[in-house]
N, C-alpha and C positions, 0 to 999 in steps of 0.2 A: 219869205226865202231864207233868213236865218233859221227858221225851225225846220224847214226841209234838210237843211244843213246838218243840224245836229242831229237829227232823226237817222240820215246817213251813217254819221260818225259812230252812233251808239250802233246800229247795226254790225258794223265794221269790227268794233271792239268784242262785239257779243260772239260774232263768228270766230276771231281769233282765239278766244279764251276757251272755248267750247272743249278744243280735244284734250287741252291741258287738265280742265275740271273731270272729264271723263277718266282719265288715266290716274288720277288722285283717288277718286271714289271707288276704283274696282279692286276688289280684293283678290289677291293672286289666288290660283287654285292651289299650288302648293302648300301656303300657308294654311288655308282652310283644312287640307287632310291633314296636317300636322297636330294641328289643333285639335281635331276631331279623334285622331289615333297618335296617339304620343308613342315614341319609340321606346319598346322594352328594354329596362335597363341591365347592363349586363352584371351576372351574379358573380359577387367577391368570391375569390376562390379559396376553399378551407387551406388556412396554413398545414404545412407539413410539421410533425413534432420534430424538434432538433433531438439527436440522439445525443445520448449522455458521453460525454467527453471521457475517453479512459487511456491509460499508457500502453494498452496492451492491444493495439490495432493489429499487431501483427498476430495474434493468437486467435482462434474460433470464438465465437461469440460463447457458445455454450460452454466455456471454459470459463469465461468471467462472470462470477457471483459479488454480490454487495453485502454487507453487515454495516450496520449503522452504530456507530457509538458517539454519544453527546451531541446527537444531531447532525454528525459528518459521516457520510459513505464512505468507505474503505474496502479496498477490493479485496477476495478471495479467490484464487485460482484452483478450479476443481479438475481432475483429471481421474474418469471412473480407471477401475481395475481392467486389464487385459487377459486373454486368454482363459482356460479353464478354472485358474485358481481365484477364489476369491476368500483372502485371509481376512481383510479388514479396511483400514485405513491410517495411511501414514500422515501425521501433521508435522508441517514443514514452517519451521519458524526462521528465516535467516536474521543476519547480524542486524544490529540497530543501525538506523538511518539507512536502511536499504529500502527494496521493495519486495512486493511477493514473489517479484520474478527475478531477482536482483542475480547480474551474471556469476558464474563462477559454479564451485560446488553445488551448493544448495539448490541453484535450477537445474543442473544436471541430474541430480537425485531426483527433484520432482517429475522430471518427465521420463527418467527411466527405471523408476521403481515399479511402475506399473505392471510391466510383464510379469512381474515375480506374483502377482494376486493382490497388492496393494494400491488402494484407490489412494490419491494424494490432494490434500489440503494444501495449498500454499497462502502461508497469512501474512497481512502485513505488520510488519515489526514496528515498535516506537521510534521514537525520534531523540536523537541527541540535541543537546542545548548548543548555540551557535558557539563557534569558539571566543572565548574572549579577545578583545582588541584593544591592547594597552598601548595608548599613546603620550609620547611626552612632548610637550611644547618646547618649541625650538628655543626659546631662552633658558630651559631648564638643562639642555643638554650638558652644558660645561660645569653646570652646579654639581657640589660634592653630594652624594646619598644621603638622606637622612637616617636610614636604615638599610641592613642587609635583607636579603630575599629570604620570606620566611620558607620556601619550598627547599628539601635538600637539593643538592647541586646534581645527584645520579637520577632523579626521578622528573618525569614531564612535568611541565607547568599545568595546575589545573585547569579544565574547560573553563569552570564556573566558578563565582564566589562561593565560599563554604556555607555562607548563609543561605545559598539558594539551592545546595547541592541535594538536601535530604526531600525540599520540594520536588524537586524533577525526578528524583528516586521514586517517591510516590505515584507519581503523575505517571511513570512508566509501567508501573506495577499495575495500577487502576486499569491503564488500556489493556493490559495483557489480560487480566482478570474479565474484562468485558468481552473480548474478543474471544477468549474460550468457552466461556458461557454460551456462546451463540454456534460453536460448531456441530453440537449434536445434532440440532435440526438440519441443517444443512447434510451432515454427512449420514443421515439416516439411511439413505438409499443404499448405504456401502456399511452392511452389518458384519462385525466381526471383532477382532482386537483391534486395539488402538494405539500406534507407537508415536512416539513424539522426537522429532530431530530436530536439533536447535544449535545455533554456532555463536561463539564468540561472546559477546555481552548481554544478547537476548537469552543464552546458555545461564548465566550468571542469573540473571532473572528469574528465569523458570526454575533453578533448582531452588532460591530462596522462596518463592510462592508456592513449590511442592512442601517444602519444609514447614510452611505456616498452614497448611491445609486450604488456602485459599483457591485451588484449581484443583481439580480430581486427578486421581495417579492414572498413569497411563499404563498399560499392560506391559510397556518397555519403552526407556528413556536412552535417547543417543544424545551426547553432547559431545561437541566439536569444538577445542580450544574453549573451555569456558572460563570466564574471568569477570572480575567487576572492576567498575573504574575507580572507586573509592577503595583506597588502601584497605582500611579497616574492614570493609564488605568481603574483599577480595581474600583476605588472610582467615576469614570465617567460613571461607565455600568450601574448602576440603570435608570440614566436618560435618556441613549441612548435606554435602554430596554424599558421605558415607553414612549417614544415619537414614538416607532414603529406602524404603524395604522393595521397591520394584526391580526388575534386572535393569542393571545399568552397563553402556558400554560408552566409555570414557576416551574418545580419541583425540591424541596430541599429535600437532603437526611442528616439526623442527623450526619451521618459520612462523607461528603462531604468534600472536600477540605476548610482547614479553611479560605480562600481569598472569598470562595462562601459563608461560613456560616456568615461571617463579613458583607456582603452586603445584605444579604436575606432580613431583616426587612425593610431595606430602599428601597429594589426594591418594595416589594408590597407597603409601605406607596405612595411611591411615584407616583406609578400608580394608588392608589386611588384619590390623590391629584389633579392629572392631569386629572382625569377622563376618563381613558383608557376604554372604554366599554367590549374589548374584553380581558382582563388580567384577567388571574387565576393563584393565587400561591397555590400548595399543597405539602405537606410534605409527602412522604414515605420513609420507612426505605430500603435501597439498598445494604445491604451486598452481597458482591460477592459470598457468601456461601450460600445464602439464595434465591433460583429458586422460592419460591412461593412469595417474594418479588417482582422479577421480573415479574411475572404473574398481580400480583396487578397494577403493572407499566404499563404494555402493556394493559390491561385494560382501565386505565386512558385514556391513548393515544388514543386508537381505538374510546373510547366514545367523547373525546374532539375533534378528528380529523374529525368522522364524522359528528357531531352537527354542528361545526363553519363552516365546508367547503360546508355544504349544499348537501353533497355528499349521505345522506342516503338513 
């Protein structure tokens, strides 16, 4: 009897566990298909090159070129000549610490000289050192000074220490020499005469470089309010300018930099004394908010450049 009961119990247990066993050992069809045919991986999209950042997004891309100086890229703005006249290229160097398209007279000339038959190359100017920041400790405010100021009271305080001034002047000149040496290749599409238009301290730097024959002479030189920050170099500027042999238009603005106004009369007098045949100085108002004055300046530049270069 006991054996019969054990047999019946075993059968009941077997019948109860059979469906569960079948469910565990059956491999789902979906899994089998996935193992036999794994899904094709999605291809990684090719990254789009990031366009080079520029300060001139408002200009046509064809107008923006690059030159490399000491492993750094600098902007060069190129505009072709317009109309039937193809006289040559105007190289335009704005004042130091600016850009190749600094607002004002130089940008106006760069954009509007092209119909007269001149392609324009707007060059990035060299930078100025940061203004010196002289601080006095709070505890020293009421203390008596140990020495008088070394700079004259009627002169602006120097931007840099005297020992750093020569080094920075040399760096500025080296930058311009390397810039100018690359312009022939970029301006090769615009054959003809070369006029060089520059202003303020950039003009002073270029006069120095031309006098040292560190850059090639242009066919015509246009300087606007030329000066040097260093007093000694500024006083030497008139003689350097008068001894240059190319035709020179010296434009002086009544509201120009004091250092430029200081040498204006001497620049003209010395040029006459040395009998510089192709030197001309003219006075023009060049207020930043007076576009009609810019047009007068441009007309003067166009007439002088075409006449003195023989490119009419």
